[in-house]
C-alpha positions as a Markdown table, in Angstrom:
| # | Residue | x | y | z |
|---|---|---|---|---|
| 1 | Unk | 72.3 | 37.9 | 16.3 |
| 2 | Unk | 69.6 | 40.0 | 14.7 |
| 3 | Unk | 67.4 | 39.4 | 17.7 |
| 4 | Unk | 70.0 | 40.7 | 20.1 |
| 5 | Unk | 70.7 | 43.8 | 18.0 |
| 6 | Unk | 67.1 | 44.6 | 17.8 |
| 7 | Unk | 66.7 | 44.3 | 21.5 |
| 8 | Unk | 69.6 | 46.8 | 21.9 |
| 9 | Unk | 68.2 | 48.9 | 19.3 |
| 10 | Unk | 64.9 | 49.0 | 21.3 |
| 11 | Unk | 66.8 | 49.6 | 24.6 |
| 12 | Unk | 68.9 | 52.4 | 22.9 |
| 13 | Unk | 65.8 | 54.1 | 21.6 |
| 14 | Unk | 64.0 | 53.7 | 24.7 |
| 15 | Unk | 66.7 | 55.5 | 26.8 |
| 16 | Unk | 67.0 | 58.1 | 24.1 |
| 17 | Unk | 63.3 | 58.9 | 24.6 |
| 18 | Unk | 63.0 | 58.0 | 28.2 |
| 19 | Unk | 66.0 | 59.6 | 30.1 |
| 20 | Unk | 65.2 | 63.2 | 29.0 |
| 21 | Unk | 61.6 | 62.5 | 30.2 |
| 22 | Unk | 62.9 | 60.9 | 33.3 |
| 23 | Unk | 65.1 | 63.8 | 33.8 |
| 24 | Unk | 62.2 | 66.2 | 33.4 |
| 25 | Unk | 60.1 | 64.1 | 35.8 |
| 26 | Unk | 63.0 | 64.5 | 38.3 |
| 27 | Unk | 63.2 | 68.4 | 37.6 |
| 28 | Unk | 59.2 | 68.4 | 38.0 |
| 29 | Unk | 59.5 | 66.8 | 41.2 |
| 30 | Unk | 62.4 | 69.0 | 42.3 |
| 31 | Unk | 59.7 | 71.7 | 42.2 |
| 32 | Unk | 58.1 | 70.1 | 45.2 |
| 33 | Unk | 61.3 | 69.2 | 47.0 |
| 34 | Unk | 62.5 | 72.6 | 47.1 |
| 35 | Unk | 59.4 | 73.4 | 48.7 |
| 36 | Unk | 59.6 | 70.8 | 51.4 |
| 37 | Unk | 63.4 | 71.6 | 51.9 |
| 38 | Unk | 63.0 | 75.3 | 52.3 |
| 39 | Unk | 59.7 | 74.9 | 54.6 |
| 40 | Unk | 61.8 | 72.3 | 56.5 |
| 41 | Unk | 64.5 | 75.1 | 57.2 |
| 42 | Unk | 61.5 | 77.7 | 58.0 |
| 43 | Unk | 59.7 | 75.5 | 60.7 |
| 44 | Unk | 57.9 | 72.4 | 61.5 |
| 45 | Unk | 54.3 | 73.7 | 61.5 |
| 46 | Unk | 54.7 | 75.5 | 58.2 |
| 47 | Unk | 56.2 | 72.3 | 56.8 |
| 48 | Unk | 53.6 | 69.9 | 57.8 |
| 49 | Unk | 50.9 | 72.4 | 56.4 |
| 50 | Unk | 52.8 | 72.6 | 53.0 |
| 51 | Unk | 53.3 | 68.9 | 52.9 |
| 52 | Unk | 49.6 | 68.4 | 53.7 |
| 53 | Unk | 48.5 | 71.3 | 51.1 |
| 54 | Unk | 51.0 | 70.2 | 48.5 |
| 55 | Unk | 49.5 | 66.5 | 48.7 |
| 56 | Unk | 46.0 | 67.9 | 48.4 |
| 57 | Unk | 46.9 | 70.0 | 45.6 |
| 58 | Unk | 48.4 | 66.7 | 43.9 |
| 59 | Unk | 45.3 | 64.9 | 44.4 |
| 60 | Unk | 42.9 | 67.4 | 42.4 |
| 61 | Unk | 45.7 | 67.7 | 40.0 |
| 62 | Unk | 46.3 | 64.1 | 39.2 |
| 63 | Unk | 42.7 | 63.5 | 38.1 |
| 64 | Unk | 42.8 | 66.5 | 35.7 |
| 65 | Unk | 46.1 | 65.3 | 34.3 |
| 66 | Unk | 44.6 | 62.2 | 32.8 |
| 67 | Unk | 43.5 | 64.3 | 30.1 |
| 68 | Unk | 46.8 | 65.6 | 29.3 |
| 69 | Unk | 48.4 | 62.1 | 29.7 |
| 70 | Unk | 45.6 | 60.7 | 27.0 |
| 71 | Unk | 47.1 | 63.1 | 24.6 |
| 72 | Unk | 50.3 | 61.3 | 24.4 |
| 73 | Unk | 49.3 | 58.0 | 23.2 |
| 74 | Unk | 46.6 | 59.7 | 21.0 |
| 75 | Unk | 49.3 | 62.1 | 19.4 |
| 76 | Unk | 51.7 | 59.4 | 18.8 |
| 77 | Unk | 48.9 | 57.1 | 17.4 |
| 78 | Unk | 48.1 | 59.7 | 15.1 |
| 79 | Unk | 51.6 | 60.4 | 13.8 |
| 80 | Unk | 52.2 | 56.8 | 13.2 |
| 81 | Unk | 49.1 | 56.7 | 10.8 |
| 82 | Unk | 50.0 | 60.0 | 9.4 |
| 83 | Unk | 46.9 | 62.0 | 10.5 |
| 84 | Unk | 48.3 | 65.4 | 11.2 |
| 85 | Unk | 44.6 | 66.8 | 11.6 |
| 86 | Unk | 43.9 | 64.4 | 14.3 |
| 87 | Unk | 47.1 | 65.6 | 16.3 |
| 88 | Unk | 45.8 | 69.0 | 16.4 |
| 89 | Unk | 42.3 | 68.2 | 17.4 |
| 90 | Unk | 43.4 | 65.9 | 20.2 |
| 91 | Unk | 45.9 | 68.3 | 21.7 |
| 92 | Unk | 43.8 | 71.2 | 21.8 |
| 93 | Unk | 40.8 | 69.3 | 23.3 |
| 94 | Unk | 43.3 | 68.1 | 25.9 |
| 95 | Unk | 43.7 | 71.9 | 26.7 |
| 96 | Unk | 40.1 | 72.5 | 26.6 |
| 97 | Unk | 39.3 | 69.9 | 29.0 |
| 98 | Unk | 42.3 | 70.9 | 31.3 |
| 99 | Unk | 41.1 | 74.4 | 31.4 |
| 100 | Unk | 37.4 | 73.5 | 32.1 |
| 101 | Unk | 38.5 | 71.2 | 34.7 |
| 102 | Unk | 40.9 | 73.6 | 36.5 |
| 103 | Unk | 38.3 | 76.3 | 36.9 |
| 104 | Unk | 35.5 | 74.1 | 38.1 |
| 105 | Unk | 37.8 | 72.6 | 40.9 |
| 106 | Unk | 39.1 | 75.9 | 42.3 |
| 107 | Unk | 36.4 | 76.1 | 44.8 |
| 108 | Unk | 37.9 | 73.0 | 46.8 |
| 109 | Unk | 41.1 | 75.0 | 47.1 |
| 110 | Unk | 39.6 | 77.9 | 48.5 |
| 111 | Unk | 37.4 | 76.0 | 51.1 |
| 112 | Unk | 40.2 | 73.6 | 51.9 |
| 113 | Unk | 40.3 | 74.4 | 55.7 |
| 114 | Unk | 37.0 | 73.1 | 56.7 |
| 115 | Unk | 37.8 | 70.1 | 54.5 |
| 116 | Unk | 40.9 | 69.3 | 56.2 |
| 117 | Unk | 39.4 | 69.9 | 59.7 |
| 118 | Unk | 36.7 | 67.5 | 58.9 |
| 119 | Unk | 39.3 | 64.9 | 57.9 |
| 120 | Unk | 41.0 | 65.2 | 61.4 |
| 121 | Unk | 43.9 | 67.6 | 60.9 |
| 122 | Unk | 44.7 | 69.8 | 63.5 |
| 123 | Unk | 43.5 | 73.5 | 63.5 |
| 124 | Unk | 47.0 | 75.1 | 63.3 |
| 125 | Unk | 48.0 | 72.8 | 60.2 |
| 126 | Unk | 44.5 | 73.3 | 58.7 |
| 127 | Unk | 44.8 | 77.0 | 58.9 |
| 128 | Unk | 48.4 | 77.3 | 57.2 |
| 129 | Unk | 47.4 | 74.6 | 54.8 |
| 130 | Unk | 44.3 | 76.7 | 53.5 |
| 131 | Unk | 46.4 | 80.0 | 53.0 |
| 132 | Unk | 48.9 | 77.8 | 51.0 |
| 133 | Unk | 46.0 | 76.1 | 48.6 |
| 134 | Unk | 44.2 | 79.3 | 48.2 |
| 135 | Unk | 47.1 | 80.8 | 46.2 |
| 136 | Unk | 48.6 | 77.4 | 44.8 |
| 137 | Unk | 45.1 | 76.6 | 43.6 |
| 138 | Unk | 45.3 | 79.4 | 41.0 |
| 139 | Unk | 48.2 | 77.5 | 39.2 |
| 140 | Unk | 46.0 | 74.2 | 38.5 |
| 141 | Unk | 45.0 | 75.4 | 35.0 |
| 142 | Unk | 48.6 | 76.3 | 33.8 |
| 143 | Unk | 50.0 | 73.4 | 35.5 |
| 144 | Unk | 47.5 | 70.9 | 33.6 |
| 145 | Unk | 48.0 | 73.0 | 30.3 |
| 146 | Unk | 51.9 | 72.5 | 30.7 |
| 147 | Unk | 51.3 | 68.8 | 31.1 |
| 148 | Unk | 49.3 | 68.7 | 27.9 |
| 149 | Unk | 52.1 | 70.4 | 25.9 |
| 150 | Unk | 54.6 | 68.2 | 27.4 |
| 151 | Unk | 52.7 | 65.2 | 26.3 |
| 152 | Unk | 52.3 | 66.8 | 22.8 |
| 153 | Unk | 55.9 | 67.7 | 22.4 |
| 154 | Unk | 57.1 | 64.3 | 23.9 |
| 155 | Unk | 55.0 | 62.4 | 21.2 |
| 156 | Unk | 57.2 | 64.1 | 18.7 |
| 157 | Unk | 60.3 | 63.1 | 20.3 |
| 158 | Unk | 60.9 | 66.8 | 21.7 |
| 159 | Unk | 61.8 | 65.6 | 25.1 |
| 160 | Unk | 64.9 | 67.8 | 25.2 |
| 161 | Unk | 62.7 | 71.1 | 25.3 |
| 162 | Unk | 60.5 | 69.5 | 27.9 |
| 163 | Unk | 63.4 | 68.8 | 30.2 |
| 164 | Unk | 65.0 | 72.3 | 29.7 |
| 165 | Unk | 61.9 | 74.3 | 30.4 |
| 166 | Unk | 61.5 | 72.2 | 33.5 |
| 167 | Unk | 64.9 | 73.0 | 34.6 |
| 168 | Unk | 64.0 | 76.8 | 34.0 |
| 169 | Unk | 61.0 | 76.2 | 36.1 |
| 170 | Unk | 62.9 | 74.8 | 38.9 |
| 171 | Unk | 65.5 | 77.9 | 39.0 |
| 172 | Unk | 62.4 | 80.4 | 39.0 |
| 173 | Unk | 60.9 | 78.2 | 41.9 |
| 174 | Unk | 64.0 | 78.3 | 44.0 |
| 175 | Unk | 64.7 | 82.1 | 43.4 |
| 176 | Unk | 61.0 | 83.0 | 44.3 |
| 177 | Unk | 61.0 | 80.8 | 47.3 |
| 178 | Unk | 64.2 | 82.2 | 48.7 |
| 179 | Unk | 62.7 | 85.7 | 48.2 |
| 180 | Unk | 59.1 | 85.2 | 49.6 |
| 181 | Unk | 59.5 | 82.3 | 52.2 |
| 182 | Unk | 62.1 | 83.9 | 54.2 |
| 183 | Unk | 61.6 | 87.6 | 53.2 |
| 184 | Unk | 65.2 | 87.7 | 51.4 |
| 185 | Unk | 66.4 | 90.7 | 48.8 |
| 186 | Unk | 63.7 | 93.0 | 50.3 |
| 187 | Unk | 60.5 | 90.9 | 49.9 |
| 188 | Unk | 58.0 | 90.5 | 52.5 |
| 189 | Unk | 58.3 | 87.1 | 54.8 |
| 190 | Unk | 55.4 | 85.2 | 53.7 |
| 191 | Unk | 56.3 | 81.6 | 54.8 |
| 192 | Unk | 54.0 | 78.9 | 53.3 |
| 193 | Unk | 52.1 | 81.5 | 51.2 |
| 194 | Unk | 55.5 | 82.7 | 49.7 |
| 195 | Unk | 55.9 | 79.0 | 48.6 |
| 196 | Unk | 52.6 | 78.9 | 47.2 |
| 197 | Unk | 53.3 | 82.0 | 45.1 |
| 198 | Unk | 56.5 | 80.6 | 43.8 |
| 199 | Unk | 54.8 | 77.6 | 42.7 |
| 200 | Unk | 52.2 | 79.5 | 40.4 |
| 201 | Unk | 54.9 | 81.6 | 39.1 |
| 202 | Unk | 56.8 | 78.7 | 38.0 |
| 203 | Unk | 53.5 | 77.2 | 36.3 |
| 204 | Unk | 52.8 | 80.5 | 34.5 |
| 205 | Unk | 56.5 | 80.8 | 33.1 |
| 206 | Unk | 56.6 | 77.1 | 31.9 |
| 207 | Unk | 53.3 | 77.6 | 30.1 |
| 208 | Unk | 54.1 | 80.5 | 28.3 |
| 209 | Unk | 57.6 | 79.2 | 27.1 |
| 210 | Unk | 56.1 | 75.9 | 26.0 |
| 211 | Unk | 53.3 | 77.4 | 24.3 |
| 212 | Unk | 55.5 | 79.7 | 22.2 |
| 213 | Unk | 57.8 | 76.9 | 21.4 |
| 214 | Unk | 55.0 | 74.6 | 20.1 |
| 215 | Unk | 53.3 | 77.3 | 18.0 |
| 216 | Unk | 56.5 | 79.0 | 16.6 |
| 217 | Unk | 58.8 | 76.1 | 16.2 |
| 218 | Unk | 59.2 | 75.5 | 12.1 |
| 219 | Unk | 58.9 | 71.7 | 12.4 |
| 220 | Unk | 55.8 | 72.1 | 14.2 |
| 221 | Unk | 54.1 | 75.0 | 12.6 |
| 222 | Unk | 52.2 | 73.0 | 10.1 |
| 223 | Unk | 50.1 | 71.7 | 12.8 |
| 224 | Unk | 48.6 | 75.1 | 13.5 |
| 225 | Unk | 48.0 | 74.2 | 17.4 |
| 226 | Unk | 46.8 | 77.8 | 18.3 |
| 227 | Unk | 44.8 | 78.6 | 14.9 |
| 228 | Unk | 41.2 | 79.1 | 15.8 |
| 229 | Unk | 41.7 | 77.6 | 19.5 |
| 230 | Unk | 38.6 | 79.0 | 20.6 |
| 231 | Unk | 36.5 | 76.5 | 18.5 |
| 232 | Unk | 35.3 | 73.4 | 20.1 |
| 233 | Unk | 35.6 | 70.0 | 18.7 |
| 234 | Unk | 33.2 | 67.8 | 20.5 |
| 235 | Unk | 34.1 | 64.5 | 18.8 |
| 236 | Unk | 37.9 | 64.9 | 19.9 |
| 237 | Unk | 36.8 | 66.4 | 23.2 |
| 238 | Unk | 34.8 | 63.0 | 23.8 |
| 239 | Unk | 37.6 | 60.9 | 22.7 |
| 240 | Unk | 40.3 | 62.6 | 24.9 |
| 241 | Unk | 37.9 | 62.5 | 27.8 |
| 242 | Unk | 37.0 | 59.0 | 27.4 |
| 243 | Unk | 40.6 | 57.9 | 27.5 |
| 244 | Unk | 41.8 | 60.4 | 29.6 |
| 245 | Unk | 39.2 | 60.3 | 32.5 |
| 246 | Unk | 40.1 | 56.7 | 33.4 |
| 247 | Unk | 43.7 | 57.7 | 33.7 |
| 248 | Unk | 43.0 | 60.5 | 35.9 |
| 249 | Unk | 41.1 | 58.2 | 38.1 |
| 250 | Unk | 43.6 | 55.6 | 38.2 |
| 251 | Unk | 46.2 | 58.5 | 39.3 |
| 252 | Unk | 43.3 | 59.5 | 42.0 |
| 253 | Unk | 43.4 | 55.9 | 43.3 |
| 254 | Unk | 47.2 | 55.6 | 43.8 |
| 255 | Unk | 47.7 | 59.4 | 44.8 |
| 256 | Unk | 44.6 | 59.2 | 46.9 |
| 257 | Unk | 46.4 | 56.1 | 48.7 |
| 258 | Unk | 49.5 | 58.3 | 49.7 |
| 259 | Unk | 47.1 | 61.3 | 50.6 |
| 260 | Unk | 45.3 | 59.0 | 52.9 |
| 261 | Unk | 48.5 | 57.9 | 54.3 |
| 262 | Unk | 49.6 | 61.5 | 55.0 |
| 263 | Unk | 45.9 | 62.2 | 56.6 |
| 264 | Unk | 46.5 | 59.1 | 59.0 |
| 265 | Unk | 50.2 | 60.1 | 59.8 |
| 266 | Unk | 48.7 | 63.4 | 60.8 |
| 267 | Unk | 46.5 | 61.4 | 63.4 |
| 268 | Unk | 49.8 | 60.0 | 64.8 |
| 269 | Unk | 51.5 | 63.3 | 65.3 |
| 270 | Unk | 53.1 | 66.5 | 63.5 |
| 271 | Unk | 56.6 | 65.3 | 63.9 |
| 272 | Unk | 55.7 | 61.8 | 62.1 |
| 273 | Unk | 53.8 | 63.7 | 59.5 |
| 274 | Unk | 56.8 | 65.8 | 58.6 |
| 275 | Unk | 59.1 | 62.7 | 58.5 |
| 276 | Unk | 56.3 | 60.9 | 56.4 |
| 277 | Unk | 56.5 | 64.0 | 54.1 |
| 278 | Unk | 60.3 | 63.8 | 53.7 |
| 279 | Unk | 60.6 | 60.0 | 53.1 |
| 280 | Unk | 57.7 | 60.1 | 50.8 |
| 281 | Unk | 59.4 | 63.0 | 48.6 |
| 282 | Unk | 62.7 | 60.8 | 48.6 |
| 283 | Unk | 60.8 | 57.8 | 47.6 |
| 284 | Unk | 58.8 | 59.9 | 44.8 |
| 285 | Unk | 62.3 | 61.1 | 43.5 |
| 286 | Unk | 63.3 | 57.8 | 42.5 |
| 287 | Unk | 59.6 | 57.0 | 41.3 |
| 288 | Unk | 60.0 | 60.0 | 38.8 |
| 289 | Unk | 62.4 | 57.9 | 36.8 |
| 290 | Unk | 60.1 | 55.4 | 36.3 |
| 291 | Unk | 57.6 | 57.9 | 35.4 |
| 292 | Unk | 59.9 | 59.2 | 32.5 |
| 293 | Unk | 60.4 | 55.3 | 31.4 |
| 294 | Unk | 56.6 | 54.8 | 31.6 |
| 295 | Unk | 55.9 | 57.7 | 29.1 |
| 296 | Unk | 58.3 | 56.4 | 26.8 |
| 297 | Unk | 57.0 | 53.1 | 26.8 |
| 298 | Unk | 53.8 | 54.7 | 26.2 |
| 299 | Unk | 54.8 | 56.5 | 23.1 |
| 300 | Unk | 56.7 | 53.6 | 21.6 |
| 301 | Unk | 53.9 | 51.2 | 22.2 |
| 302 | Unk | 51.5 | 53.5 | 20.7 |
| 303 | Unk | 53.7 | 53.9 | 17.8 |
| 304 | Unk | 54.0 | 50.3 | 17.0 |
| 305 | Unk | 50.4 | 49.7 | 17.6 |
| 306 | Unk | 49.6 | 52.4 | 15.0 |
| 307 | Unk | 52.0 | 50.7 | 12.6 |
| 308 | Unk | 50.3 | 47.2 | 13.4 |
| 309 | Unk | 53.9 | 45.7 | 14.4 |
| 310 | Unk | 52.8 | 43.6 | 17.5 |
| 311 | Unk | 56.2 | 41.8 | 17.7 |
| 312 | Unk | 58.0 | 45.1 | 18.0 |
| 313 | Unk | 55.4 | 46.3 | 20.6 |
| 314 | Unk | 56.0 | 43.1 | 22.6 |
| 315 | Unk | 59.8 | 43.7 | 22.6 |
| 316 | Unk | 59.7 | 47.2 | 23.3 |
| 317 | Unk | 57.4 | 46.7 | 26.3 |
| 318 | Unk | 60.0 | 43.8 | 27.8 |
| 319 | Unk | 63.0 | 46.4 | 27.3 |
| 320 | Unk | 61.2 | 49.0 | 29.2 |
| 321 | Unk | 60.2 | 46.7 | 31.8 |
| 322 | Unk | 64.0 | 45.3 | 32.3 |
| 323 | Unk | 65.2 | 49.2 | 32.5 |
| 324 | Unk | 62.8 | 49.9 | 35.0 |
| 325 | Unk | 63.7 | 46.9 | 37.3 |
| 326 | Unk | 67.3 | 48.1 | 37.0 |
| 327 | Unk | 66.6 | 51.5 | 38.4 |
| 328 | Unk | 64.4 | 50.0 | 41.1 |
| 329 | Unk | 67.1 | 48.0 | 42.5 |
| 330 | Unk | 69.7 | 50.8 | 42.4 |
| 331 | Unk | 67.0 | 52.6 | 44.5 |
| 332 | Unk | 66.9 | 49.9 | 47.0 |
| 333 | Unk | 70.6 | 49.7 | 47.5 |
| 334 | Unk | 70.8 | 53.6 | 47.9 |
| 335 | Unk | 68.0 | 53.6 | 50.4 |
| 336 | Unk | 69.5 | 51.1 | 52.6 |
| 337 | Unk | 73.1 | 52.1 | 52.2 |
| 338 | Unk | 72.9 | 55.9 | 53.0 |
| 339 | Unk | 69.6 | 56.8 | 54.7 |
| 340 | Unk | 70.7 | 59.4 | 57.2 |
| 341 | Unk | 72.5 | 61.6 | 54.9 |
| 342 | Unk | 69.5 | 61.6 | 52.4 |
| 343 | Unk | 66.8 | 62.5 | 55.0 |
| 344 | Unk | 69.2 | 65.2 | 56.6 |
| 345 | Unk | 69.3 | 67.0 | 53.4 |
| 346 | Unk | 65.7 | 67.9 | 54.0 |
| 347 | Unk | 66.3 | 69.4 | 57.5 |
| 348 | Unk | 67.9 | 72.1 | 59.5 |
| 349 | Unk | 69.7 | 70.0 | 61.9 |
| 350 | Unk | 70.0 | 73.0 | 64.5 |
| 351 | Unk | 66.6 | 73.0 | 65.4 |
| 352 | Unk | 65.7 | 71.0 | 68.4 |
| 353 | Unk | 62.9 | 68.8 | 66.6 |
| 354 | Unk | 65.0 | 67.8 | 63.6 |
| 355 | Unk | 66.7 | 65.1 | 65.5 |
| 356 | Unk | 63.3 | 63.3 | 66.0 |
| 357 | Unk | 62.1 | 63.8 | 62.4 |
| 358 | Unk | 65.6 | 62.5 | 61.1 |
| 359 | Unk | 65.4 | 59.3 | 63.1 |
| 360 | Unk | 61.8 | 58.5 | 62.2 |
| 361 | Unk | 62.4 | 59.4 | 58.5 |
| 362 | Unk | 65.4 | 56.9 | 58.5 |
| 363 | Unk | 62.8 | 54.2 | 59.5 |
| 364 | Unk | 60.1 | 55.0 | 56.9 |
| 365 | Unk | 63.0 | 55.1 | 54.2 |
| 366 | Unk | 64.0 | 51.6 | 55.0 |
| 367 | Unk | 60.3 | 50.6 | 54.5 |
| 368 | Unk | 60.2 | 52.5 | 51.2 |
| 369 | Unk | 63.1 | 50.5 | 49.9 |
| 370 | Unk | 60.5 | 47.6 | 50.0 |
| 371 | Unk | 58.1 | 49.0 | 47.6 |
| 372 | Unk | 60.4 | 50.2 | 45.1 |
| 373 | Unk | 60.1 | 47.1 | 42.7 |
| 374 | Unk | 56.5 | 47.0 | 43.0 |
| 375 | Unk | 55.9 | 51.0 | 42.4 |
| 376 | Unk | 58.2 | 50.8 | 39.5 |
| 377 | Unk | 56.4 | 48.0 | 37.8 |
| 378 | Unk | 52.8 | 49.3 | 38.4 |
| 379 | Unk | 53.6 | 52.6 | 36.6 |
| 380 | Unk | 55.5 | 50.9 | 33.9 |
| 381 | Unk | 52.4 | 48.6 | 33.2 |
| 382 | Unk | 50.2 | 51.6 | 33.2 |
| 383 | Unk | 52.3 | 53.2 | 30.7 |
| 384 | Unk | 52.2 | 50.0 | 28.4 |
| 385 | Unk | 48.5 | 49.7 | 28.8 |
| 386 | Unk | 47.9 | 53.3 | 28.0 |
| 387 | Unk | 50.0 | 52.9 | 24.8 |
| 388 | Unk | 47.3 | 50.3 | 23.6 |
| 389 | Unk | 44.5 | 52.7 | 24.8 |
| 390 | Unk | 43.4 | 50.3 | 27.7 |
| 391 | Unk | 42.5 | 52.5 | 30.7 |
| 392 | Unk | 39.2 | 51.6 | 32.0 |
| 393 | Unk | 40.0 | 48.0 | 33.3 |
| 394 | Unk | 43.3 | 49.2 | 35.0 |
| 395 | Unk | 41.2 | 51.8 | 36.6 |
| 396 | Unk | 39.6 | 49.3 | 38.6 |
| 397 | Unk | 42.5 | 47.2 | 39.1 |
| 398 | Unk | 44.2 | 50.2 | 40.5 |
| 399 | Unk | 41.3 | 51.1 | 42.7 |
| 400 | Unk | 40.9 | 47.5 | 44.2 |
| 401 | Unk | 44.6 | 47.3 | 44.9 |
| 402 | Unk | 45.0 | 50.5 | 46.4 |
| 403 | Unk | 41.4 | 51.0 | 48.3 |
| 404 | Unk | 40.1 | 47.6 | 48.8 |
| 405 | Unk | 43.5 | 46.2 | 50.1 |
| 406 | Unk | 46.3 | 48.8 | 50.7 |
| 407 | Unk | 44.4 | 51.6 | 52.7 |
| 408 | Unk | 42.6 | 49.1 | 54.9 |
| 409 | Unk | 45.9 | 47.1 | 55.5 |
| 410 | Unk | 47.7 | 50.5 | 56.3 |
| 411 | Unk | 45.0 | 51.3 | 59.0 |
| 412 | Unk | 44.8 | 47.9 | 60.6 |
| 413 | Unk | 48.5 | 47.6 | 60.9 |
| 414 | Unk | 49.0 | 51.0 | 62.0 |
| 415 | Unk | 46.1 | 51.6 | 64.8 |
| 416 | Unk | 44.6 | 48.1 | 65.7 |
| 417 | Unk | 47.8 | 46.4 | 65.5 |
| 418 | Unk | 49.5 | 49.5 | 66.9 |
| 419 | Unk | 52.6 | 49.6 | 64.6 |
| 420 | Unk | 52.3 | 53.3 | 64.1 |
| 421 | Unk | 54.0 | 54.9 | 60.9 |
| 422 | Unk | 55.9 | 51.7 | 59.9 |
| 423 | Unk | 52.8 | 49.7 | 59.7 |
| 424 | Unk | 50.9 | 52.4 | 57.9 |
| 425 | Unk | 53.8 | 52.1 | 55.2 |
| 426 | Unk | 53.7 | 48.4 | 55.1 |
| 427 | Unk | 50.2 | 48.6 | 54.1 |
| 428 | Unk | 51.3 | 51.1 | 51.1 |
| 429 | Unk | 53.6 | 48.1 | 50.2 |
| 430 | Unk | 50.9 | 45.8 | 50.1 |
| 431 | Unk | 48.7 | 47.6 | 47.9 |
| 432 | Unk | 51.5 | 48.5 | 45.4 |
| 433 | Unk | 52.3 | 44.8 | 45.1 |
| 434 | Unk | 48.8 | 43.9 | 44.1 |
| 435 | Unk | 48.6 | 46.7 | 41.7 |
| 436 | Unk | 52.2 | 45.7 | 40.0 |
| 437 | Unk | 50.9 | 42.1 | 39.7 |
| 438 | Unk | 47.3 | 42.6 | 38.4 |
| 439 | Unk | 48.4 | 45.5 | 35.9 |
| 440 | Unk | 51.3 | 43.4 | 34.4 |
| 441 | Unk | 49.2 | 40.5 | 33.9 |
| 442 | Unk | 46.3 | 42.6 | 32.3 |
| 443 | Unk | 49.0 | 44.0 | 29.7 |
| 444 | Unk | 50.7 | 40.8 | 28.9 |
| 445 | Unk | 47.4 | 38.8 | 28.4 |
| 446 | Unk | 46.2 | 41.4 | 26.0 |
| 447 | Unk | 49.2 | 41.7 | 23.9 |
| 448 | Unk | 49.7 | 37.8 | 23.6 |
C-alpha cells in the first residue's frame, strides 16, 4: 500500500510540475503554428519560405538553448543541496553564454540566402526565407535568455508564471502577425517579413516580463539574480558550458535530422514541402507535451539526486515514462481518427493548391502516428539523463541514431527506392526508434 501511495504521490507531483510546463511548451509551439497558419492563408511560396526559415532558425536556436536547459538541473541540484549562491552563479552564466552565442551566430541569418541556395532550395523560396531570417535572427538573444529564465523559474516550481507569460506571447504574436502579414489596421502588408517582426516582438516582451518577475518577486529576491550581472564568473561559466554544450549538440542532432528532411522534401516539390511543414507542426504540438513532462522529470530526478535518494529517483523516472506513454498513445489515436480536419486547420481551402497540400499532409500525418511512441520516449530519456547530469554519451547516441541511421534511411527510402515523402518520413521513424531505445538503456543502466 505504501508503494502504491508513493507512486501515486510521484504521479501527482510530476503532473503538478509537468502539466504547466507541457502547456507552456504547447503555447511556445503555438507561436510557430500561428506563423504557419497565417502564412498558409497568405500564399504557398511565402508559407514554404517561412517553414524553411523557421526550421533554420530552430537549428541555430536549439544549439544555444543547451546552455539554458543546463540551468534547470543545475539550479534544482543547488536548491536540493541548499546552495543559494550556486543558483545565482549558474543562472547568470547561462544568460551570459546565451547572449554571447546569439551575437556570434547572427551572421548565419544575414547570409542565409546563399546558404539555402547551396543546399538546393529554389531561388524564390531562398530569397523570401532570407528576408524572414534577417529580421527573425534579431530575436535569437532574447529567445535564448527567455529559455534560461524559464529554466530558472521552473527549477523553483514556478511553472505557472512560465505558462502565463508564454500565453501572453502567443496573443502578442497573433496580433502583430494579423497587422503586419496582411496589412490590417492600417499597417503595411509585409508578408513573411511581418511574421518575423511579430516573432521578435513576442520574444522581447517575454524577456522583459520574465526578467522583472525573476528580479522583483519577494520569494526570489534573496538570490539577487541581476545584482552585478556584468561581472563574469568563469568557473560557473565552464560548468554550464560543459553540461550545456552537449545538450545543445544533442538537440542539433535531432533538430538537424528534421531540418535535413525539410531540405530533402524541398527537392521533391513546393507542395510537398508545404505539406511536410504542416504535418511536422502537428506532430510537434503533441511532442511539446512530452517536452514539458521531460522537463518535469529533469527537475525531479535532479532533486532526488541532490538528496541522495536513489529509490525515489528511479520511481520518479518510471512514473514520468508511463505518463509519457499514455500521451503518445492518445496522439496516435487522434492522428489516425481525424487527420483531414486537423490538416485543414492550416489551410485556406478556397485556394486551388490547398487540395493537393491537404491530401499529401493527411498521408504524412499517418506516418507521423508511427513515431509518436519513439519520439516521446527519446525526449523523456534525455530529460532523465540530464537530471543526473549525463549529457556527453547521450549526445553521441543521438548523433548516431539520427545521422548515421535516420538520415541515410530517409534518403534511401525517398530517392533510390522512389518512395518520395512517405519514405523520407519512414526514415525519421527508424532514427527515432534507435534513439529512444539506446537512450532509455543508457539511463536505466546508470541508475541501477
